[in-house]
C-alpha positions as a Markdown table, in Angstrom:
| # | Residue | x | y | z |
|---|---|---|---|---|
| 1 | Met | 46.2 | 95.2 | 202.3 |
| 2 | His | 47.3 | 95.4 | 199.1 |
| 3 | Glu | 48.0 | 99.0 | 199.5 |
| 4 | Met | 51.8 | 97.7 | 200.5 |
| 5 | Ser | 52.0 | 95.8 | 197.0 |
| 6 | Leu | 50.6 | 98.9 | 196.1 |
| 7 | Val | 53.5 | 101.2 | 197.4 |
| 8 | Arg | 56.4 | 98.9 | 196.7 |
| 9 | Ser | 55.5 | 98.8 | 193.2 |
| 10 | Leu | 54.9 | 102.4 | 193.3 |
| 11 | Leu | 58.3 | 103.1 | 194.9 |
| 12 | Lys | 60.0 | 100.8 | 192.2 |
| 13 | Gln | 58.7 | 102.9 | 189.7 |
| 14 | Val | 59.5 | 105.9 | 190.8 |
| 15 | Ala | 63.1 | 104.9 | 191.9 |
| 16 | Glu | 63.3 | 103.4 | 188.5 |
| 17 | Val | 61.8 | 107.2 | 186.7 |
| 18 | Ala | 64.6 | 108.7 | 189.0 |
| 19 | Arg | 67.2 | 106.5 | 187.6 |
| 20 | Glu | 66.0 | 107.6 | 183.6 |
| 21 | Asn | 66.2 | 111.5 | 185.0 |
| 22 | Gly | 69.5 | 111.7 | 186.6 |
| 23 | Gly | 68.8 | 110.7 | 190.0 |
| 24 | Gly | 68.7 | 112.7 | 193.1 |
| 25 | Ile | 66.8 | 112.0 | 196.1 |
| 26 | Val | 63.0 | 112.0 | 195.5 |
| 27 | Ala | 61.0 | 115.0 | 197.5 |
| 28 | His | 57.4 | 114.4 | 196.7 |
| 29 | Ile | 55.4 | 112.1 | 194.9 |
| 30 | Glu | 51.9 | 112.6 | 193.8 |
| 31 | Val | 49.4 | 110.1 | 193.1 |
| 32 | Glu | 45.7 | 109.8 | 191.8 |
| 33 | Ile | 43.4 | 107.6 | 192.9 |
| 34 | Gly | 39.9 | 106.8 | 191.8 |
| 35 | Pro | 37.2 | 105.0 | 194.2 |
| 36 | Leu | 36.8 | 102.5 | 191.8 |
| 37 | Thr | 40.5 | 100.6 | 192.5 |
| 38 | Gly | 39.9 | 99.6 | 195.8 |
| 39 | Val | 42.5 | 101.4 | 197.2 |
| 40 | Glu | 41.8 | 103.5 | 200.6 |
| 41 | Pro | 43.6 | 106.5 | 200.5 |
| 42 | Glu | 44.7 | 106.7 | 204.1 |
| 43 | Leu | 45.8 | 102.7 | 204.2 |
| 44 | Leu | 47.5 | 104.2 | 201.2 |
| 45 | Arg | 49.7 | 107.0 | 203.1 |
| 46 | Leu | 50.3 | 104.6 | 206.2 |
| 47 | Ala | 51.6 | 101.8 | 204.1 |
| 48 | Phe | 53.5 | 104.6 | 202.2 |
| 49 | Glu | 55.0 | 106.2 | 205.8 |
| 50 | Leu | 55.6 | 102.3 | 207.0 |
| 51 | Ile | 57.8 | 101.5 | 203.7 |
| 52 | Lys | 59.7 | 104.1 | 203.4 |
| 53 | Gln | 60.8 | 104.2 | 206.9 |
| 54 | Glu | 61.6 | 100.4 | 206.0 |
| 55 | Thr | 63.9 | 102.0 | 203.3 |
| 56 | Gly | 66.1 | 104.1 | 205.8 |
| 57 | Asp | 64.9 | 107.2 | 203.6 |
| 58 | Asp | 62.0 | 109.0 | 205.4 |
| 59 | Arg | 62.1 | 112.0 | 203.4 |
| 60 | Ala | 59.6 | 111.6 | 200.5 |
| 61 | Glu | 56.2 | 112.7 | 200.9 |
| 62 | Leu | 53.2 | 111.1 | 199.2 |
| 63 | Ala | 50.1 | 113.4 | 197.8 |
| 64 | Val | 47.2 | 111.6 | 197.0 |
| 65 | His | 44.6 | 113.2 | 194.9 |
| 66 | Gln | 41.6 | 111.2 | 194.5 |
| 67 | Val | 39.4 | 111.4 | 191.4 |
| 68 | Pro | 35.6 | 111.5 | 191.3 |
| 69 | Met | 33.8 | 108.8 | 189.7 |
| 70 | Val | 32.2 | 109.6 | 186.8 |
| 71 | Val | 29.7 | 108.2 | 184.0 |
| 72 | His | 29.4 | 108.6 | 180.5 |
| 73 | Cys | 25.6 | 107.9 | 179.4 |
| 74 | Ser | 25.0 | 106.6 | 175.6 |
| 75 | Asn | 21.1 | 107.4 | 176.2 |
| 76 | Cys | 21.5 | 111.5 | 176.9 |
| 77 | Asp | 25.3 | 112.0 | 175.4 |
| 78 | Thr | 25.8 | 113.2 | 179.1 |
| 79 | Asp | 28.8 | 112.9 | 182.1 |
| 80 | Ser | 27.6 | 112.5 | 185.4 |
| 81 | Glu | 30.1 | 112.3 | 188.7 |
| 82 | Leu | 28.4 | 109.3 | 190.9 |
| 83 | Ala | 28.3 | 110.2 | 194.3 |
| 84 | Arg | 27.8 | 106.3 | 195.4 |
| 85 | Phe | 28.5 | 102.9 | 193.1 |
| 86 | Val | 24.9 | 103.3 | 191.4 |
| 87 | Phe | 25.7 | 103.8 | 187.7 |
| 88 | Arg | 22.7 | 105.1 | 186.6 |
| 89 | Cys | 22.8 | 108.6 | 184.8 |
| 90 | Gly | 22.7 | 111.5 | 187.0 |
| 91 | Asn | 20.5 | 113.8 | 183.8 |
| 92 | Cys | 18.0 | 110.8 | 182.8 |
| 93 | Asn | 18.5 | 108.0 | 185.2 |
| 94 | Ser | 19.1 | 105.7 | 182.9 |
| 95 | Gly | 21.4 | 102.1 | 183.1 |
| 96 | Glu | 22.6 | 102.9 | 179.7 |
| 97 | Val | 26.3 | 104.4 | 181.1 |
| 98 | Arg | 30.6 | 103.9 | 180.8 |
| 99 | Val | 32.8 | 104.6 | 183.7 |
| 100 | Ile | 35.1 | 107.1 | 182.3 |
| 101 | Ser | 36.7 | 108.4 | 185.1 |
| 102 | Gly | 37.6 | 106.7 | 189.3 |
| 103 | Asp | 39.2 | 103.1 | 187.9 |
| 104 | Glu | 42.7 | 104.9 | 187.8 |
| 105 | Phe | 45.7 | 104.3 | 190.4 |
| 106 | Arg | 48.6 | 106.6 | 188.6 |
| 107 | Leu | 51.1 | 108.2 | 189.3 |
| 108 | Leu | 51.1 | 112.1 | 188.2 |
| 109 | Asn | 53.8 | 113.2 | 189.2 |
| 110 | Ile | 57.6 | 113.2 | 190.6 |
| 111 | Thr | 59.7 | 115.7 | 192.2 |
| 112 | Leu | 63.7 | 115.1 | 192.7 |
| 113 | Asp | 65.7 | 117.0 | 194.9 |
| 114 | Arg | 69.4 | 116.8 | 193.3 |
| 115 | Ala | 71.1 | 119.0 | 195.8 |
| 116 | Cys | 70.9 | 115.5 | 198.3 |
| 117 | His | 72.9 | 112.7 | 197.1 |
| 118 | Ala | 72.4 | 109.0 | 197.8 |
| 119 | Ile | 74.0 | 106.9 | 200.4 |
């Protein structure tokens, strides 16, 4: 499952951001993912729980925000949210659409607990 490698990369990025901001224990991580990433939210959460146990620091919590798939139609100049992977405009049914949301996997926020010190 590629979610394991994604979580490992995410935690490396989080550790770097924490160091750049004075350190502390990572208490909360927020990410957003879209359906076009191929990342399964539940598998991502499971991978996070497994990997954080490997590190010996299981205090961090992960919040996953799912972003809808949205396309912009060049035919009628409207944005439509897609429920399925059918790339057609929800307004005029044109196939002349461009994805504007739903392909992201992004770190949104990190909360550090500065009262605790890493051992």
